[in-house]
C-alpha positions in Angstrom: 49.3 32.6 59.8 49.9 31.5 63.4 50.3 33.8 66.4 53.5 34.4 68.2 52.2 32.1 71.0 52.2 29.0 68.9 49.9 26.0 68.1 48.2 25.7 71.5 47.1 29.4 71.5 46.0 29.2 67.9 43.9 26.1 68.7 42.2 28.0 71.5 41.4 30.8 69.0 40.0 28.3 66.5 37.9 26.6 69.1 36.5 29.9 70.4 35.4 30.8 66.9 33.8 27.4 66.4 32.3 26.7 69.9 31.5 30.3 71.1 30.9 32.1 67.8 30.2 35.8 67.8 27.7 37.3 65.2 30.4 39.7 63.9 34.0 39.4 62.7 36.7 39.2 65.4 40.3 40.1 64.7 42.8 38.6 67.3 46.1 40.5 67.4 49.3 40.4 69.5 50.9 43.7 70.3 54.1 44.8 72.0 52.4 46.8 74.7 49.0 48.1 75.8 48.3 51.0 78.2 45.2 51.4 80.3 43.3 54.6 81.0 45.8 55.7 83.6 48.9 54.5 81.7 49.0 51.2 83.6 50.0 48.1 81.5 47.3 45.8 80.3 47.5 42.1 79.2 44.8 42.6 76.6 41.8 44.5 75.4 38.5 44.0 73.5 37.4 46.9 71.4 34.1 46.9 69.5 33.7 48.8 66.3 30.3 50.4 66.1 28.2 51.5 63.1 26.8 55.0 63.0 23.7 53.7 64.6 25.7 52.2 67.5 25.4 48.6 66.4 28.5 46.4 66.9 30.0 45.5 63.5 33.3 43.9 64.6 35.6 43.3 67.5 39.4 43.6 67.9 40.9 41.5 70.7 44.6 42.3 71.4 46.9 40.3 73.6 50.3 41.6 74.7 53.3 39.7 73.4 55.7 38.1 75.8 53.2 36.8 78.3 53.5 33.2 79.6 51.4 31.0 77.4 48.9 30.2 80.1 48.4 33.9 80.9 48.0 34.7 77.2 45.2 32.0 76.9 43.5 33.3 80.1 43.6 36.8 78.7 42.1 35.6 75.4 39.3 33.9 77.3 38.8 37.0 79.4 38.6 39.3 76.4 36.3 36.9 74.4 34.0 37.0 77.4 33.9 40.8 77.1 32.9 40.4 73.4 30.1 38.0 74.3 28.9 40.3 77.1 28.9 43.3 74.8 27.0 41.4 72.1 24.4 40.0 74.5 24.0 42.9 77.0 24.9 46.1 75.3 27.8 48.5 75.6 31.0 47.7 77.6 29.6 46.2 80.8 32.9 45.8 82.7 33.3 42.8 85.0 29.7 42.4 86.2 27.8 39.1 86.8 26.9 38.6 83.1 30.5 39.0 82.1 31.5 36.6 84.8 29.0 34.0 83.5 30.5 34.4 80.0 34.0 34.1 81.3 33.1 30.9 83.2 31.6 29.5 80.0 34.8 30.3 78.1 36.8 28.4 80.7 34.5 25.4 80.6 34.9 25.3 76.8 38.7 25.6 77.1 39.1 22.9 79.7 37.0 20.5 77.7 39.3 20.8 74.6 40.7 17.6 73.1 
């Protein structure tokens, strides 16, 4: 089933799964709203589900509905980079240089799409 963002967004999702695969399942959802720690609105989030031993077993990436398509795609790339960073570098590492490198890689993959 396609997302509320349509074919272009769905193609980006498929290409990320194919060209930047993660070692665990990733659920991509769209939600009506997301709130940050202080109640501020968010465009998206990446949540890892951990086993009892602290190993990542899956990710949930959520994107807010109603964003412009380009913003939704950028948010997806941003959150996928968080999943890569967490997988490669441990717990939620924020927006450090390793996340930045992953985000840049996601953008390069995106801009080279057919």
